[in-house]
C-alpha positions in Angstrom: 0.1 -0.1 0.2 1.1 3.6 -0.7 2.4 5.8 2.3 -0.1 8.1 3.8 0.4 11.6 2.8 3.4 13.3 4.8 4.2 9.5 6.2 8.1 9.8 7.1 10.4 7.0 6.4 14.2 6.8 6.3 15.8 8.0 3.2 17.4 4.4 3.2 14.1 2.9 2.2 14.0 5.1 -0.9 14.4 4.0 -4.5 15.9 5.6 -7.5 13.1 7.7 -9.3 11.4 9.0 -5.8 10.6 12.3 -5.4 11.4 13.1 -1.7 11.4 16.3 0.7 13.7 15.8 3.6 11.4 16.8 6.7 14.0 15.9 9.7 17.5 14.6 10.5 18.1 12.4 13.7 19.5 13.9 16.9 22.9 11.9 15.6 23.2 14.1 12.6 22.3 17.2 14.6 25.3 16.6 16.7 27.6 15.6 13.8 28.9 18.8 12.7 30.7 17.1 9.6 27.3 15.6 8.0 25.3 18.5 9.2 27.9 21.0 7.1 28.1 18.5 4.2 24.3 18.6 3.9 23.9 22.2 4.5 26.5 22.9 1.8 24.9 20.7 -0.8 21.3 22.2 0.2 19.8 19.1 1.5 18.3 20.7 4.7 14.9 20.1 6.1 12.2 21.3 3.4 14.6 20.6 0.4 13.1 18.4 -2.4 15.3 15.9 -4.0 15.2 13.0 -6.7 16.7 9.9 -5.7 19.2 9.2 -8.9 20.9 6.0 -8.0 21.5 3.8 -5.1 24.8 1.9 -5.2 25.4 -1.9 -3.8 26.8 -0.5 -0.8 23.8 1.6 -0.2 24.9 5.0 -1.1 22.3 7.2 -2.5 22.9 9.7 -5.2 20.3 12.6 -4.8 19.6 15.3 -7.2 19.0 18.4 -5.3 18.3 21.6 -7.3 20.4 20.1 -10.3 23.5 19.1 -8.2 24.3 15.5 -7.3 24.9 14.8 -3.7 26.1 11.7 -2.3 24.5 10.2 0.9 26.1 7.0 2.7 24.1 4.1 3.9 24.7 5.1 7.5 23.7 8.7 6.9 20.6 7.7 4.7 19.3 5.5 8.0 19.3 9.2 9.8 17.4 11.1 7.4 13.6 11.2 7.2 11.8 12.0 4.2 8.3 12.4 3.0 7.1 11.9 -0.7 7.6 15.1 -2.5 
C-alpha cells in the first residue's frame, strides 16, 4: 500500500526515481557537525526537495538536489527522514 500523505520514512527505504522532501534529521546527525555541514553545503536541509538518482550496491544514494548531485552514505541515509515530495 502507498504511504499515507506526509508519512515519514528513512531515506534508506527510498528507491531510484523517488521524489522526496527532507523532513527531519535524527539527533545523531544534529550533533555530527561534518554531516550537518555537508548536507547544508549541498542544500539538502529540512524542507528541501530532491530526486533519488541512484542507489549503489553498498547503499550509497545519489540525490539530485536542485540540479546538483549529492552523495549520501548508507549510514547517513538511515538518519534522514523524508516524505514523498
